[in-house]
C-alpha positions in Angstrom: -43.9 39.5 -22.8 -45.9 42.1 -20.8 -49.0 39.9 -20.9 -46.9 37.0 -19.7 -45.6 39.0 -16.7 -49.0 40.3 -16.0 -50.5 36.8 -16.0 -47.8 35.6 -13.6 -48.4 38.6 -11.3 -52.1 38.0 -11.3 -51.6 34.3 -10.5 -49.3 35.1 -7.6 -51.7 37.8 -6.3 -54.7 35.5 -6.4 -52.7 32.7 -4.7 -51.6 35.1 -1.9 -55.0 36.6 -1.4 -56.6 33.2 -1.2 -54.4 32.1 1.7 -56.2 32.0 5.1 -55.0 34.9 7.2 -52.9 36.4 4.3 -53.9 39.9 5.3 -52.7 39.5 8.9 -49.8 37.0 8.8 -46.4 37.8 7.4 -46.0 36.0 4.1 -42.7 35.4 2.3 -42.7 34.5 -1.4 -40.0 32.9 -3.4 -40.2 34.5 -6.8 -38.4 32.2 -9.3 -36.7 33.7 -12.4 -35.6 31.0 -14.8 -33.9 33.4 -17.2 -30.2 34.1 -16.7 -29.6 36.3 -13.6 -28.6 39.3 -15.7 -31.9 39.2 -17.8 -34.0 42.4 -17.4 -36.9 40.4 -16.0 -34.6 39.2 -13.1 -32.9 42.6 -12.6 -35.7 45.1 -13.3 -39.2 43.6 -13.6 -39.4 41.2 -10.7 -37.5 43.4 -8.2 -39.8 46.3 -9.1 -42.9 44.1 -8.6 -41.6 42.8 -5.3 -41.0 46.4 -4.0 -44.6 47.3 -5.0 -46.0 44.2 -3.3 -44.1 45.0 -0.1 -45.2 48.6 -0.3 -48.9 48.0 -0.8 -49.1 45.2 1.8 -47.2 47.4 4.3 -44.5 44.8 4.7 -46.9 41.9 5.4 -45.8 40.2 2.2 -42.1 40.0 1.4 -40.3 38.2 -1.4 -36.9 37.2 -2.6 -35.5 36.0 -5.9 -33.1 33.0 -5.6 -29.7 33.5 -7.3 -30.6 30.8 -9.8 -33.8 29.1 -10.9 -35.2 26.6 -8.4 -36.0 24.3 -11.3 -35.6 24.4 -15.1 -38.5 25.7 -17.2 -39.8 22.3 -18.2 -40.1 21.3 -14.5 -41.6 24.5 -13.2 -45.2 23.2 -12.8 -44.1 20.0 -11.1 -42.0 22.0 -8.7 -44.9 24.2 -7.7 -47.3 21.2 -7.4 -44.8 19.4 -5.2 -44.3 22.5 -3.0 -48.0 22.9 -2.5 -48.6 19.2 -1.8 -45.8 19.3 0.8 -47.2 22.5 2.3 -50.7 20.9 2.6 -49.2 17.7 4.0 -47.2 19.6 6.6 -50.2 21.7 7.6 -52.4 18.6 8.1 -49.8 16.7 10.1 
């Protein structure tokens, strides 16, 4: 489980650090937790990680955890791909 959380954290950190102007612009992350809201990952792990990210970025990166999963586990990848494609389309328009 720790390895899984570490992999997710690394993927998010790499994504944020690769964004143009990420060190200067304020960035807001949506951190999805598809476990039930009372699960320890949603109540302890992710909020702690968010606090640490906000601290080390001096508030340039903030995040929130929606009250329920933005998509069910089998659709997570498609949801992320759709969001990125829409973001790229909007930035090119």
